[in-house]
N, C-alpha and C positions, 0 to 999 in steps of 0.2 A: 254526435253519433248518428242522429237521424240524417244530417246533411251528408255524411260519409256514405251511408246506405243509399241515399238518392243518387250520388255520383256513381257508385258502383253499378246500380241498375241502368243508369244512362249509358255507361261505357259498354255494358253487355248488349244493350239494344244496338249501339253503333257497330259493335263487332258482328252481330247477326246480320245487320244490313250490308256490311262489307262482304261477308261470306256469301250472301245471296247475290250480290252484284258479281262476284267472281264466278259463281256457278252459272249465272246468266251469260256472262262473257264466254265461258268455256263451251256452253251449249250452243250459242250462236256461232262460235268459231268452227264447230263440227259440220255446219251446214255447207254443202258444196256450193261453189260459185255458180251463178246462173248460166254462164257460158259453158261450163262443164256439163251441166244437165242437158243443155241444148245439144251438145255434141254427142251425147250418149243416147238420147231419147229418139225413138222412131216417130214417124208422122202419125201412126195410129194412136199414139198416146197424147194427142194435142189437148184433149179435155183435162187429162191429169196434169199436163204441163201448165195449163191455164190456172188450175187451182194452186199449183206450186208457185207460180208467179205472184198470185194474189197473196199467198202466205209470206213470200219474201218481202212484198211491199208492206205488209203488216209488220213484219220484223223491223224494217227500216223505220217505220213510224214509231215503233216502240223504242228503238234506239235513240231517235231524236228526242222522244219524251224523256228517256233516261238522262240524256245530256242536259235537257232543260232543268230537270229536277236537281241534277248535280250542280248546275250553275246557280240555281236559286239557293242551294245550300251554302255556297261559298261567296256569292255576290249579293249584297243587300238590295241593290236596285232590281235584280232579277226576281226577287221575292214579291215585288210590288204587283198588285193586280193591274190588269190592262186599263181599267177606269182611272186608277190613280196616276198611271203614266200619262194618260191623255190629259189629265188636269195639269200635270207638270209641263207637258209640251205646250199647252195653251198659255201657261204662265211665261214660258220662254218666248212666245210669239212676239210680245211687245217689248222685249228686253233690248237695251241699247248695248252694243258690243264695241269696245274700244279697238280700233284698228291701228295699223302702223302709221297712218296719217293722223293729223290732229283732229280730223272730223270723224266722230263716231258713226257707226252704221247699225242697222237693225239686224237682229239675229236671223240667220238664214236657216229655214226649216229643213233644207236639204241635208244639213249636217246630221240630222236625226236618222236619216235613211242609210247612213254609212256606218252605223255603230254595230248593229247585229241584225239578224233576220227578223227577230221578234219586234225590235224597235221600228224596223222599216215597215212591217205589216201594220203596226199600230199607227204610225205616222201617216201612212197612205190612207188609212181608214178614218183619219181625223180631218174631215173636210175643211174645218175652220182654219187649219194651219195654212192652207193654200189659197184662201180667199182674198189675200192681200197681194197686190201687184203694182209695180210702177211701169207705165208704158210711156215711152218718149218718142215723139216724132223727130225724124232727122231729114237731112237733105243729101243730095249727091255730093256736095262739097264736104259736108261733115263726115260722111261715110268714107270718102276718099282719103281723108286725113288718117283714119284708122286702118284702112285697107287700100293701098294704091291701085289694086286691081279691080276696085269696085266698078269703075266705069266700063270695064270689059265684061262684066257679068250681066246676064239677062235680067230684066225687071220682073220680080216675082211678087207674090202676095205680101211678104214681110220685108220687102226691100227697104222701106223707109220707116221701119219701126225698130228701134234699138233692141237687139236680141229678141225680136218679136216672136219668132217661132218657139223658142224655148220658154219664154215667159207665158205665152198663151197656153202652151202645153201644160205647164205647171198649174195654171189657173183652172184647167179642166179637172184637176184632182179635187177641187173643192166641191164637186158634185152639185147639190142643190142649195148650198149655203149662200146667203146673200154676200155680194162682193164688196170689197173696199179697194177702190182704184185711185191711183195717183197719176194724173195725165199731165204730161209736159209738152207744151207747144212753143219751142223757142223760135226766135225771129228767123225768117227765111226757110223754115222747115216745110216739108211736104206733108200736110196734115190729113189729106184725104184717105190714105191707107189706114191710119189709126182710127178715124171716125167710122170707116167702113167696118173695121173689126169690132168696134164698140156696137155698131148696129147689129152685127151678126150675133153678138152675145145677148143683146136684148131680144132678138127674134127667137132665140132658144128659150125664152121665158125665164132668163136669169135676172134676178133682182139686184140692182145696185143700191147698197145700203149707205155706203160712205163714198163721197166723191170729192177729191181734191184736185183742182185745176190750177196749174201755173202756166200762164200764157203771155206771150208778147202782144202788143196792141195790134200788130198786123195779122194776128190769128184769131180775131174776134168771131169769124164765121165758124171756126172749129169749136170755139167755146160755146157758142149758141147751139150748135148741133149736139154737142155732148150734154148740155143742160136739158135739151128737149128729150133726149133718150132716157134720162134718169129722173125726170120731173115728178113722176107719180110714185116712185118707190124710195127715193133718197131720203135719209133721215139726218145725215151729217154732210154739210156742204161748205166747202171753202173755195173761194175764187181769188186768185192773186193775179193782178194785171200789172205788167211792167212795161214801161216805155223804153224805146231804143236809145234816146238821147236824154239830155237833162232838161228838156222843155216840158214843164208841167201841163201846158195846154194840150199836149198830145193825148193825155189821159181823158180829157173831156170828150173828145170825139170817139165815135164807135159805141160799143156796148156800155150802158150805164145802168143805174139802179132801176129805172123805169122798165127796161127790158127784162129784168129779173123779178121785181116785186109786183109787176102787173100780171104775173102768171100764178096759177094755182099750185101750191105745194102742200098736198094733203097730209104728208107724213113728216114734214121737216121739223126737226127739234133743235138743230144746231146750225147757225149760219155765220160765216166769216166772210166779210168783203174787204179786200185790200186793194186799193187803187181803183175802186169803182166809184165814179162820180154820181152824185145825187142831184138831179136837175131841179131847178126852182119850180118849173112848170112841167110836170111829167106828161109825156104824150098819151099815156093810158093811165086810168085810175089804178091805184094800188089795191091789191086784194089782201084780206086779213090773213095773218099767219096764226091760225087758231091753236096750234100745238107747239109753238116755238118756246124753247127754254133758255137758249143762250144766243145772244146777239153780239157780234164783235165787228166793229167798223173802224177801219184805218183810213183816215181822211187826210193824212199828212201829204202836203204837196198839191192838194186839190182846193179849188175855190168853192168850198162847201161851208156855209154858215148855218146858224141855228134854224133859219127859215126853211132851208132844204131838209133839215134833219127831223123836225117836229112831226111831219106826216109819216115818216118811217117809224118813229118811236111809238106812234099811236096804233100801229098794226098788231102789236103783240103784247100790249101792257097787261092784259089779264093773266097771262100764263108765264111771262118772262121771269126767270130766276137769276140770271147773270147778264150784266150789260157792261161792255167795254167799248170805249170810244177814244180814239186818238185824233185830236183836232189838229188843223193847220192854223195859220194866222188869220184866215178870213173871219170877219166878225161884222155884225150889223145889229143895231138896236131894234128891239121888237116893241110892237104895241102890246097892250095888255092881252094875255092869252089865258085860257083855262089851264089849270094844273093837270098834269098827267099822273095818274095814280097807278103804282105798280104794287098790287097787294101781295105778290109772291117774290118780289125781288130781294135777294139775299146778298148779292155781291155787286158792287158798283166800282168800276175803274175808269178814271178820266185822266187824260193828259193832253198837253198841247196848249192851244191858244187860251189865254186867260179870259178874254171876253166871252167866248163861247161857253167856257166852263161856268162862269158866273151866271150867265143867262139860263143854262140848263139846270144848275142847282136851284135856281129860283122857281123853276116850273115843274119839278117832279116831286112826288111824295112816295115814300117807300116804308110802310110801317113794319115790314119784316126784315129790314136791312140789318145784317150782322157784320159785314166786312166792307170797308170803304178804302179805296186806293186813290190818292191824288198825287200826281208826280210830274216832274219835268215841265213846269209851266213855261209857256212861251209868250212873249209880249215885246212890244217895241221899247218898253221901259220897265224898270223894277221900282216904280214909284210906290211910296208907302201907301198912298190912297188906293191904288189898284190892289195891292197885296191885302190891305184890310178889307176890301170888298170881297175878295175870295174867302177870307176867314169868316166874314159875316154871313155870306151865302151858305157856307158849309154848316155853320152853327144853326142857321135858319132851317136848313133841310132836316137836320137831325132832330131839332126840337119840334118843328111842325109835324114831322112824320110820327113822332112818338116812338121811335125805334130804339133798340138796345144794341148799339154797335159794340162788338167784342174785339174786332181786329181793326186797327186804324193804322194806315200806311200813308205817311206824308214824306215823300222823298223828292229830292231836287227842288225843294221849296224854301222860302224864307222862314226864319224863326218866328216872324211876326204872326204867321198863321197858327203856329203852336200856341202862342200866347193868347189867341182868341178863345181857347178852351178854358182859360182860367175862370173859375167861379161859375161855370155852366153845368147844367145837369147832364149834358152830353158826355162829360168826362168820367162820370161815375161808373158807367158800364164797361169802359174799355179794359180789356183783359190782355191784349197783345199789341205791341207798337213796332212798326218799321219806320226808321228815320235815317236821315243823313243825306248828304249831297256828294255826288261823284262826278268830277270833271265838268262842273257848270261854271257859269260866270258869277256866281254869288260871292259877295265879299265875306271875309271871315266873320265880321260882326253880324251879317245877315243870316248866316247858316244856323242850323238848329243845334249848334254846339252847346248852348246853354240849356238844352233840354235835360241834360243829366242833372242839373241843379233845380229844374222845375218840374220834376216828375211827381212831386207831392200832390199835384192837382188831379192825379189819377190814382185814387185810393185802392182800386181793385187790380192794378197792373201787376202782372206776374211774368211777362215774357217781353224781351227786347231783342230786336234784330237790327244791326247797324249796317247801313248801306253806304260806306265811304271808306277812304283810306284813313284809318285811325292813327292818332299820334300818341306819344307818351302822355301829353297833357289830357287828351280826351279820355284815355284809359284811366288816368288818375281821377278825373271827374266822375267817370262811371263807377269806379271802385268806391268813391266817397258816397255816391248815391245809393249803391247796394248796401253799404254798411249802415247808412242812416235809416233806410227803410226797414232793415232787419232789426235795428235797435228800437225803432218806434213800435214795430210789431211785438217785440218782446216786452215792451213796457205797457202793453194793453191798448195801444192806439189802434183805431180802425184803419189800418194800413197794411196791405198784404206785402210780403217780401218778394223780391225778384227770384224766381225759381229757374228761369231758362234764359240763356244768353247766346247770341249768334253774331259773329262779326267776320269781316273779310280777313284774308291772310295778311301777315305783317308786311309793311312796306318800307320799314327802316332799312337803310343801306349800310349803316355802321354797325359794327359788332357790339359796341356799347349800347346803342339804341335798341338792338334786338334783345340783348340781355335784360334791359330794363323792362321792355314790353313783356318778355317771358315771365319775369318775376311778378308783374302785376296780374298777368293772366292766371298764374298759378294761385294767387290770392283770391282772384275772382272764382276760380274753379272750386275752392274750398267753401265758398259762401252760397253757391247755387247748386241746384240738383243736376242740371245739364248745361254744358257749354260747348259750342261748336266754333272753331276758328278755321275758316277756309275749308279744307278737306279733312280736318282732324277733329276728333271729339275727345274731350277730357274725361277720363274714367277716374272718378274720385276714389273708388275703392282700392285701386291698384296704383294710383298716383302716376299715371302715364297717359300718353296720347295714343289714341287708336284711330284707324281709318274710319271716316264717316261715310256711310253708304246711303244716307237719307232715310226717310221714313218717320214714323211717329205721327202725332196729330197736330204738329205746329210748324215743322220745317221740312220741306221736300227739296231734294236736289234733282229736279227734273223740270223741263219746260212745261209751261201751262198747256200748250196745245202742240202736240207732236204731229208732224206730217205723217200721213199714212203711206 
């Protein structure tokens, strides 16, 4: 009865609101149009007409306000306050949008300005939306391919910047917000106009907070000029240097690590160097990176060994929290050196040459390490002695550091490295494991396929991510492992059950093989809390597969470092 009375009262209020709106519309409809008033009014009544015009403008504002209130009544998004909409817009800024091509693209904030007047005003007032931009240098030849009449046009300020006038105009909407710039200097391009525009931006006292430079080796002058302009304000820096041909010696000439690390970077917190050679004898002494948190070095294809690397790693060891190094084949035996201690290092990723990885593992200590990634080991041979040396160095690092590693990823490695953890204290703290080989030259008996039967050495293991093309046999081994751990846990043994599983999409080509894999995966889905297979996630409550969008605290479907 009380609910019926409440609904009756609500209906009465709505009816009163509708009647008031109709009265307002009728009253405003009786007001003569401004042109009619102008035609009837003499010049002596200008002051009165001025008051009438102001009242008419007030009426128009009230009508717009009424329209907004009506839209908010019927549209949930229109009811959101401006501050909430700004937060939603900022969330969209870093979103990846699937395009018609296979390559996804970033969300374009201009879309927000085409929805309605209110969204446009809020988007234009949110400077952070417009602080990101990609500026690419071009040449006459490149522009002529897009516009055959380019050679007939006069040379202007933005002639050699791809869509430069439009992109820089959008960049001005960012107001005083620090900028995030992605600069492209392809081979043969005219880089001077782009560096001139970058200089104008800096002269207007605009700060460059994030800078991503992708340049050919013949554009080193433009790279150096861009770095000099952003040196004192940049906090996130990525430099990718690419050669024109397949000769690795080309990367050694020109700009190198000495040109970058011998300068002062007072605010730098994130540094990525790809294709930048590190000289054995730098021309100028390196300066400390006192606030660096993340260091990512890609040395594949470069003649850089551990001797060249040690001075760089010593620049930031007190503050570094994440270290990623991709080695090449170059390796040289070292004399005895002091250990490098990283008191705050939490994540370590190493891949590439076995010799360099062994030497580095023997010389660093990280008491706060919680995530360790070793993968894609390169070497002239897969001799058991070398593989055992990698395993021994790995165990030595973990035990000497006294760290509690929760996430252990050993991909594209021999199963002998996994066996090195047997009976060690380093295996007790492992909570999540990434394993498997994908497209390498490892033999079937060297792969980590027996890991499924040897997981009992990790008593606290709860999460498994498989990085390979699984087979029916590997799925059966995995199912057996999950059942054994679950049974041991139920019998009171100090052994945690597997709660989360992730694996690649099925690779079987026959219908019978796909059916067998699907049956095993359904059995696995009933034994674990979460399971992801490719782009699908098993929902145990409804017994069906749902699209997996990523997220959670253990598995993310996004690249580790996205270009800005």
